[in-house]
C-alpha positions in Angstrom: -12.7 -11.6 -14.5 -11.2 -11.8 -18.0 -10.9 -8.6 -20.0 -11.4 -9.7 -23.5 -9.9 -6.6 -25.1 -6.6 -7.0 -23.3 -5.8 -10.5 -24.5 -5.1 -10.5 -28.2 -5.9 -14.2 -28.7 -9.3 -13.8 -26.9 -9.9 -10.6 -28.8 -9.5 -12.2 -32.2 -11.5 -15.3 -31.2 -14.4 -13.2 -29.8 -14.5 -11.0 -32.9 -14.7 -14.1 -35.1 -17.5 -15.4 -32.9 -19.4 -12.2 -33.4 -19.4 -13.0 -37.1 -20.4 -16.6 -36.3 -23.4 -15.2 -34.4 -24.3 -12.8 -37.2 -24.2 -15.6 -39.7 -26.5 -17.7 -37.5 -28.9 -14.8 -37.0 -29.0 -14.3 -40.8 -30.0 -17.9 -41.2 -32.9 -17.5 -38.7 -33.9 -14.0 -39.6 -33.1 -13.5 -43.4 -34.2 -9.8 -43.2 -31.5 -9.0 -40.5 -29.1 -6.2 -41.1 -26.0 -5.6 -39.0 -24.4 -2.4 -37.7 -21.2 -3.2 -35.7 -19.9 -6.2 -33.7 -16.9 -5.2 -31.6 -15.0 -6.9 -28.8 -15.6 -5.3 -25.5 -14.1 -5.9 -22.0 -16.8 -8.5 -21.2 -16.8 -10.4 -24.6 -18.5 -9.3 -27.8 -21.7 -8.0 -29.0 -23.4 -7.3 -32.3 -26.0 -4.6 -33.0 -28.7 -6.0 -35.3 -31.8 -4.6 -37.0 -34.3 -7.5 -37.2 -37.1 -5.5 -38.8 -40.4 -6.3 -37.1 -38.9 -9.2 -35.1 -37.6 -8.9 -31.6 -35.3 -11.1 -29.5 -37.7 -11.8 -26.6 -35.8 -14.0 -24.2 -33.8 -17.1 -23.5 -35.7 -19.2 -26.0 -34.7 -16.9 -28.9 -31.1 -16.8 -27.7 -31.1 -20.6 -27.4 -32.3 -20.9 -31.0 -29.4 -18.6 -32.2 -26.9 -20.7 -30.2 -28.2 -23.9 -31.7 -27.7 -22.4 -35.2 -24.2 -21.1 -34.2 -23.2 -24.6 -33.2 -24.4 -26.0 -36.5 -22.4 -23.4 -38.4 -19.3 -24.0 -36.3 -19.6 -27.7 -36.9 -19.5 -27.1 -40.6 -15.8 -26.0 -40.3 -16.1 -23.3 -43.0 -12.9 -21.4 -43.6 -12.8 -17.7 -42.8 -11.4 -15.9 -45.8 -10.1 -12.4 -45.9 -10.8 -10.5 -49.1 -9.7 -7.0 -50.3 -12.2 -5.0 -52.4 -12.4 -1.4 -53.6 -14.7 1.1 -52.1 -16.9 1.0 -55.2 -17.1 -2.8 -55.0 -18.1 -2.6 -51.3 -20.8 -0.1 -52.1 -22.2 -2.4 -54.7 -21.9 -5.5 -52.4 -23.8 -3.9 -49.6 -26.1 -1.7 -51.7 -29.3 -2.9 -49.9 -27.9 -2.5 -46.4 -28.1 1.1 -45.1 -26.0 0.3 -42.1 -23.0 -1.0 -44.0 -23.4 1.8 -46.6 -23.1 4.3 -43.7 -19.9 2.6 -42.6 -18.4 2.4 -46.1 -19.2 6.0 -46.9 -17.3 7.0 -43.7 -14.1 5.2 -44.9 -11.4 6.8 -47.0 -11.0 5.8 -50.7 -8.8 2.7 -51.2 -8.8 -0.9 -50.3 -11.5 -2.2 -48.0 -11.5 -5.7 -46.3 -14.3 -8.1 -45.8 -14.4 -11.6 -44.4 -16.3 -14.5 -46.0 -17.4 -17.7 -44.2 -19.6 -19.9 -46.3 -22.8 -18.1 -47.2 -22.0 -15.0 -45.0 -19.8 -12.1 -45.8 -19.3 -9.1 -43.5 -17.4 -5.8 -43.8 -14.5 -5.9 -41.3 -10.9 -4.9 -40.7 -10.2 -8.2 -38.8 -8.1 -10.1 -37.9 -10.1 -13.4 -37.5 -9.3 -17.0 -36.8 -8.9 -19.3 -39.7 -12.0 -21.5 -39.2 -15.4 -21.2 -37.7 -14.8 -24.5 -35.8 -12.4 -22.6 -33.5 -15.4 -20.5 -32.2 -17.3 -23.5 -30.9 -16.9 -22.8 -27.2 -19.3 -19.9 -26.8 -22.3 -18.6 -24.8 -24.7 -15.9 -25.5 -25.1 -13.9 -22.3 -27.8 -11.3 -22.7 -29.6 -9.0 -25.1 -30.8 -5.4 -24.8 -31.7 -2.4 -27.0 -29.2 0.1 -28.3 -29.7 3.2 -30.3 -28.0 3.2 -33.7 -24.7 5.1 -33.3 -25.7 5.7 -29.7 -28.1 8.6 -30.7 -31.5 8.6 -29.0 -32.9 10.2 -32.2 -32.1 7.0 -34.2 -33.7 3.6 -34.4 -33.3 1.1 -31.5 -31.3 -2.0 -32.6 -31.1 -5.4 -30.9 -27.7 -5.7 -29.1 -26.8 -9.3 -28.4 -23.8 -10.1 -26.1 -21.7 -13.3 -26.0 -18.4 -14.7 -24.9 -16.1 -17.3 -26.6 -13.1 -19.2 -25.3 -10.5 -21.6 -26.8 -11.6 -24.5 -24.5 -14.8 -25.7 -23.0 -13.2 -25.7 -19.5 -12.3 -22.0 -19.8 -15.8 -21.2 -20.9 -17.4 -23.1 -18.0 -15.1 -21.4 -15.5 -16.0 -18.0 -16.9 -19.7 -18.8 -16.7 -19.3 -19.7 -13.1 -17.8 -16.3 -12.5 -20.7 -14.7 -14.3 -23.1 -16.5 -12.0 -21.1 -15.2 -9.0 -21.3 -11.7 -10.4 -25.1 -12.1 -10.7 -25.3 -13.1 -7.0 -23.1 -10.1 -6.1 -24.9 -7.6 -8.3 -26.1 -4.8 -6.0 -29.2 -4.4 -8.1 -30.3 -8.0 -7.3 -29.3 -7.6 -3.7 -31.1 -4.3 -3.4 -34.3 -5.9 -4.8 -34.1 -8.9 -2.4 -33.4 -6.7 0.6 -35.9 -4.1 -0.5 -33.3 -1.3 -0.4 -33.9 0.8 -3.5 -35.9 0.9 -6.7 -35.8 2.6 -10.1 -38.7 3.3 -12.4 -38.7 4.7 -15.9 -41.7 6.9 -15.0 -39.5 8.7 -12.5 -36.6 8.6 -14.9 -33.7 6.3 -15.8 -30.7 6.7 -13.5 -32.8 8.3 -10.7 -32.9 5.6 -8.0 -35.3 5.9 -5.0 -34.2 4.6 -1.6 -36.8 2.5 0.1 -37.1 2.7 4.0 -34.5 -0.1 4.6 -32.1 1.3 2.0 -32.4 4.8 3.3 -31.6 3.4 6.8 -28.3 2.1 5.4 -27.7 5.4 3.6 -28.3 7.3 6.8 -25.9 5.1 8.7 -23.2 5.8 6.1 -24.0 9.5 6.4 -23.8 9.5 10.2 -20.6 7.5 10.1 -18.6 9.8 7.9 -20.0 13.0 9.5 -18.9 11.8 12.9 -15.4 11.1 11.7 -15.3 14.5 9.9 -16.6 16.5 12.9 -13.8 15.0 15.1 -11.3 16.3 12.5 -12.7 19.9 12.5 -14.9 19.8 9.4 -17.8 22.3 9.2 -20.9 20.8 7.6 -23.0 23.0 5.4 -26.1 22.7 3.1 -26.2 24.3 -0.3 -28.9 24.3 -3.1 -29.0 21.7 -5.8 -29.2 24.3 -8.5 -26.9 27.2 -9.5 -26.8 29.8 -12.2 -25.0 29.2 -15.4 -22.9 32.2 -14.6 -21.7 30.4 -11.4 -20.4 27.5 -13.6 -19.0 29.9 -16.2 -16.9 31.5 -13.4 -15.7 28.2 -12.2 -14.9 26.9 -15.7 -17.2 23.9 -15.4 -19.5 25.3 -18.1 -16.8 25.2 -20.7 -15.3 21.9 -19.6 -18.4 20.0 -18.3 -21.6 21.3 -19.8 -22.2 18.2 -22.0 -22.5 16.2 -18.7 -25.0 18.6 -17.2 -28.8 18.6 -17.4 -30.0 21.4 -19.8 -30.2 24.9 -18.5 -33.6 26.2 -17.2 -34.6 29.8 -18.2 -36.5 31.6 -15.5 -37.1 35.3 -15.1 -34.2 36.2 -17.4 -31.7 33.9 -15.6 -30.3 30.5 -16.6 -30.1 27.8 -13.9 -28.7 24.2 -14.0 -28.9 21.3 -11.7 -25.5 21.1 -10.1 -23.1 18.4 -11.2 -20.6 19.2 -8.4 -20.4 21.3 -5.3 -17.1 23.2 -5.5 -18.5 26.5 -6.9 -21.0 26.7 -4.0 -18.3 26.0 -1.4 -16.1 28.7 -3.0 -18.9 31.2 -2.5 -19.3 30.2 1.1 -15.6 30.8 1.7 -15.9 34.2 -0.1 -18.8 35.2 2.2 -16.3 36.9 4.5 -12.6 37.8 4.7 -10.3 35.3 6.4 -7.0 35.5 8.2 -4.2 33.0 7.8 -5.0 32.1 11.4 -8.4 30.8 10.2 -6.9 28.4 7.8 -7.3 25.5 7.2 -11.1 25.8 6.8 -12.7 22.4 6.1 -16.2 22.8 4.5 -18.1 19.5 4.1 -21.4 18.5 2.7 -23.4 15.4 1.8 -24.5 17.0 -1.4 -27.1 16.0 -4.0 -25.6 16.2 -7.5 -27.0 15.6 -11.0 -25.1 14.5 -14.1 -26.6 13.4 -17.4 -24.8 10.1 -17.8 -25.3 8.2 -21.0 -28.1 5.7 -20.6 -25.8 2.7 -21.5 -23.6 3.5 -18.5 -26.3 3.6 -15.9 -26.1 0.9 -13.3 -28.4 0.9 -10.2 -27.0 3.1 -7.5 -23.4 2.5 -8.6 -23.8 5.0 -11.5 -26.9 7.2 -11.8 -27.9 10.6 -12.9 -28.6 11.6 -9.3 -26.2 10.8 -6.4 -25.0 12.2 -3.1 -21.3 13.1 -2.7 -19.4 12.9 0.6 -17.8 16.1 -0.5 -15.4 18.6 1.1 -13.2 21.5 0.2 -10.3 22.4 2.4 -8.9 25.9 2.1 -5.3 26.1 3.0 -2.2 28.2 2.8 0.6 26.8 0.6 2.6 25.6 3.6 -0.4 23.7 4.9 -0.8 21.5 1.8 1.3 18.6 2.9 -0.1 18.3 6.4 -3.7 18.6 5.2 -3.3 16.2 2.3 -1.7 13.7 4.6 -4.7 14.1 6.9 -7.0 13.3 4.0 -5.1 10.2 3.1 -5.1 9.0 6.7 -8.9 9.5 6.8 -9.3 7.5 3.6 -7.3 4.6 5.0 -8.9 4.7 8.4 -12.3 4.5 6.7 -11.2 1.6 4.6 -10.0 -0.2 7.7 -13.4 0.3 9.4 -15.1 -1.3 6.4 -12.5 -4.0 5.9 -11.4 -2.7 2.4 -8.0 -4.0 1.6 -7.8 -4.4 -2.2 -7.1 -0.9 -3.6 -4.3 1.1 -5.3 -3.4 4.7 -5.4 -3.1 6.6 -8.7 -1.6 10.1 -9.2 -3.8 11.4 -12.0 -2.1 14.1 -14.2 -3.2 16.2 -17.1 -2.3 15.5 -20.7 -0.1 18.6 -21.5 -1.0 18.3 -25.2 -4.8 18.6 -24.5 -5.4 22.4 -24.3 -9.2 21.9 -24.5 -9.9 19.5 -21.6 -7.6 21.1 -19.2 -7.2 24.7 -17.9 -4.5 26.2 -20.0 -1.8 27.3 -17.5 1.4 25.4 -17.7 3.0 27.1 -14.7 0.0 26.3 -12.5 -0.1 22.7 -13.6 3.6 22.1 -13.1 3.4 23.7 -9.6 0.3 21.6 -8.7 1.6 18.3 -10.0 5.0 18.7 -8.4 3.4 19.7 -5.1 1.2 16.7 -5.1 4.0 14.3 -6.1 6.2 15.7 -3.3 3.4 15.2 -0.7 2.8 11.6 -1.8 6.6 10.8 -1.7 7.0 12.5 1.7 4.2 10.6 3.3 5.4 7.3 1.7 2.4 6.4 -0.4 2.9 3.8 -3.1 1.3 5.1 -6.3 1.3 4.9 -10.1 1.0 7.9 -12.4 -1.6 8.1 -15.2 -1.6 10.9 -17.8 -4.9 12.5 -18.9 -6.9 11.5 -15.8 -6.7 14.8 -13.9 -9.7 17.1 -13.2 -9.7 20.0 -15.6 -8.5 22.3 -12.8 -5.8 20.2 -11.1 -4.1 16.9 -10.4 -5.5 14.4 -8.0 -4.9 11.3 -6.0 -7.5 8.6 -6.9 -7.9 5.5 -4.7 -9.2 2.8 -6.9 -10.8 -0.3 -5.5 -10.9 -3.8 -7.1 -14.4 -5.1 -6.4 -15.1 -8.8 -6.0 -16.5 -8.9 -9.5 -15.8 -6.5 -12.4 -13.3 -3.8 -13.2 -11.7 -1.4 -10.7 -13.1 2.0 -10.2 -12.4 5.1 -8.1 -13.9 5.2 -4.7 -12.1 8.0 -3.0 -10.3 11.1 -4.3 -8.3 14.1 -3.2 -7.6 16.9 -5.7 -5.1 19.8 -5.5 -6.5 23.0 -6.9 -4.7 26.3 -7.5 -7.2 27.2 -10.3 -10.7 27.7 -8.8 -9.6 29.9 -5.9 -8.1 32.3 -8.4 -11.1 32.2 -10.6 -13.3 33.2 -7.7 -10.8 35.7 -6.5 -10.6 34.1 -3.0 -8.3 35.8 -0.5 -7.0 35.6 3.0 -4.8 38.0 5.0 -1.4 36.6 5.6 0.8 37.4 8.6 2.3 40.4 6.8 -1.1 41.9 6.2 -1.1 41.1 2.5 -3.9 39.5 0.6 -3.1 36.0 -0.7 -5.0 33.4 -2.7 -5.6 30.1 -0.8 -5.1 26.6 -2.2 -8.0 24.2 -2.2 -8.1 20.5 -1.6 -11.2 18.8 -3.1 -11.8 15.5 -1.4 -14.4 12.7 -1.2 -13.8 9.9 1.2 -16.8 7.6 0.5 -17.0 9.1 -3.0 -20.7 9.1 -3.4 -22.7 7.4 -0.7 -24.7 5.7 -3.4 -21.6 4.1 -5.1 -20.0 3.3 -1.8 -23.2 1.5 -0.7 -23.3 -0.5 -4.0 -19.6 -1.4 -3.5 -20.2 -2.7 0.1 -23.3 -4.6 -0.9 -21.4 -6.4 -3.6 -18.4 -7.1 -1.4 -20.5 -8.5 1.3 -23.2 -10.1 -0.9 -25.6 -8.0 1.2 -24.4 -9.6 4.4 -23.8 -6.3 6.0 -22.1 -5.9 9.4 -24.7 -5.6 12.1 -24.1 -1.9 12.7 -25.0 -1.2 9.1 -27.8 -3.7 8.4 -31.2 -2.1 7.9 -32.9 -4.6 10.2 -30.4 -5.9 12.8 -32.7 -8.4 14.6 -35.9 -10.1 13.7 -37.9 -11.7 16.5 -40.1 -14.7 15.4 -42.4 -16.4 17.9 -42.9 -20.1 17.1 -46.7 -19.6 17.5 -48.2 -16.2 16.9 -51.6 -17.1 18.4 -50.2 -17.9 21.9 -50.6 -15.0 24.3 -47.7 -16.0 26.5 -45.3 -16.3 23.6 -46.4 -13.0 22.1 -46.0 -11.3 25.5 -42.4 -12.5 25.8 -41.7 -11.7 22.2 -42.8 -8.1 22.8 -40.5 -8.0 25.9 -37.6 -9.0 23.8 -38.4 -6.4 21.2 -38.7 -3.7 23.9 -35.4 -4.6 25.4 -33.6 -4.3 22.1 -35.5 -1.2 21.1 -34.4 0.4 24.3 -30.8 0.4 23.2 -31.7 1.6 19.6 -31.3 -1.8 17.9 -33.3 -1.9 14.7 -35.6 -4.8 15.5 -38.7 -6.2 13.8 -41.3 -8.5 15.2 -42.5 -11.1 12.6 -45.8 -12.1 14.0 -47.4 -13.2 10.7 -49.5 -16.3 10.6 -46.9 -18.1 8.5 -44.9 -21.2 9.3 -41.7 -20.6 11.1 -39.6 -22.2 8.3 -41.1 -19.8 5.8 -40.3 -16.8 8.0 -36.8 -18.0 8.6 -36.1 -18.4 4.9 -37.4 -15.0 4.2 -35.2 -13.6 6.9 -32.2 -15.3 5.2 -33.1 -13.8 1.8 -33.3 -10.3 3.4 -29.9 -10.8 5.0 -31.1 -10.0 8.6 -28.0 -10.6 10.8 -29.8 -12.1 13.8 -33.0 -14.2 13.6 -34.4 -14.8 17.1 -36.7 -17.7 17.6 -39.0 -17.5 20.6 -40.5 -20.8 21.8 -42.0 -22.0 25.1 -38.5 -22.8 26.6 -37.2 -19.3 25.8 -40.3 -17.7 27.3 -40.1 -19.8 30.5 -36.3 -19.4 30.9 -35.9 -15.7 29.9 -33.6 -16.7 27.0 -33.4 -16.2 23.3 -32.3 -18.6 20.6 -30.6 -16.9 17.7 -29.2 -17.9 14.3 -26.6 -15.7 12.6 -27.2 -15.0 8.9 -25.5 -17.7 6.8 -25.1 -20.2 9.6 -27.1 -23.3 10.5 -26.3 -23.5 14.2 -28.5 -22.0 16.8 -27.2 -20.3 20.0 -29.1 -19.9 23.2 -28.3 -16.9 25.6 -30.1 -15.2 28.5 -31.9 -12.1 27.1 -29.8 -9.6 29.0 -26.6 -11.2 27.7 -27.8 -11.1 24.2 -28.8 -7.4 24.6 -25.3 -6.7 25.9 -23.6 -8.7 23.1 -25.4 -7.0 20.2 -25.0 -3.6 21.8 -21.2 -4.1 22.0 -21.1 -5.5 18.4 -22.9 -2.4 17.0 -20.9 0.2 19.0 -17.6 -1.4 18.0 -18.7 -1.7 14.4 -17.5 -5.3 14.5 -16.9 -7.2 11.3 -18.4 -10.7 10.9 
């Protein structure tokens, strides 16, 4: 997918098209006032105050597009003008949004751009002629608080894209359609996996029975792998005192991302945004010997972060999520071996899920930023050099990025490139000399002296929610059989025939006996309707039970996404699907 901010030609073109859209809106809504119209990664948008009018849907967007085409066809020149701040204040004296922008500028020359009957305050640059903006499409609209502040008025935000040629635009629109089909929010709705409701709260998804089944399978999968590697699973509360987070340093560095503190009986509590402070206290519960280390504490932990409303996206990014979290307490000479073990676990997991498009990033602090990062140069140099050495020694290809570290230490981020959209971090492993010291954690070394352990913070699936969103979008919801919420749906041709229904129940019982997630669809609907619904819900195996199957002890099945039907004896089908599930086979 194109990133419009990274291509200077596209950036200029799309910024000019934002002005074209504003001009068209002004023609249709003379009372319209405009805030800002920047280029963003996915194109451009403009925030507009339409007074009492509201953009209600596709018809309104189509009307704006029609007017934009008319303006573009006029071929008006786009003219850059320089004016003084005083002239700008006079020019936009009736527009409180532009006045706010102008008053925020330093005294001196201000630029604006004129195209026919429309003039807008802008730094530019722009293309020379509105005709160059003719290959555009308005994508969507939404509400947005003025200046992003929920205390302010909600403006209309209208998004669009523009390309130099019609062919490039059409290709991009095809990709957007593909993105819609892959959007985990659409898939989740079609497959009845999860829901959100403003009455519960934005960014607080609720998993429906089928979605929770997938969630549990992911939980069971990673816990099994962790147990085999000596991880000890714990359960800790979803709240903690403010003092806990002051001790860890999160209160100073992270409180703006937390839910507000709750005052109860003279104590302040917060919903936890991360789990490390709790796990530090579990380690501190008793004294440890060097012989006990490494200690691998793990948890599927419920966390809460007050993400900005504009960043919320289904279960990919919410205000509640569950981390596949772990903290490994090690001696300094165990760092390399344990870190290598974490990296191996990440790549083994990716292999199980068929994830191949990823890159490794060594995320370092910005040494000039003394506010964001714990201020201890010696600790940072030690930690960054240690992590760099580990990565070099185990032969991992990686790039380095300044300013992306956690506030307490450097980290390895494994970023995936989804089928649609920009890359994001799925797995991470962080090296921490800071928090163990803050919590005064100790172990007795071989000489009988108390030493401070080092901690590896790691998350393999990241959050189960985001990992599930990623897998849904990669597979278009066509999950491998072992992970699918319903693995087999049995559909008798006639639901009012006793013999067919008796055999259908026999098939269901045979599959249920080996713990296959099987449903009997005995609704009085036509078979074609039930088959189509099974396809929409991405059920891997649709079994049709007719008179021949009942007489011969067979099943006829159709794999999701395929048109052909295969006939097998019932016992062979049971053995086939049992093997497929146990081996976690990919389709």
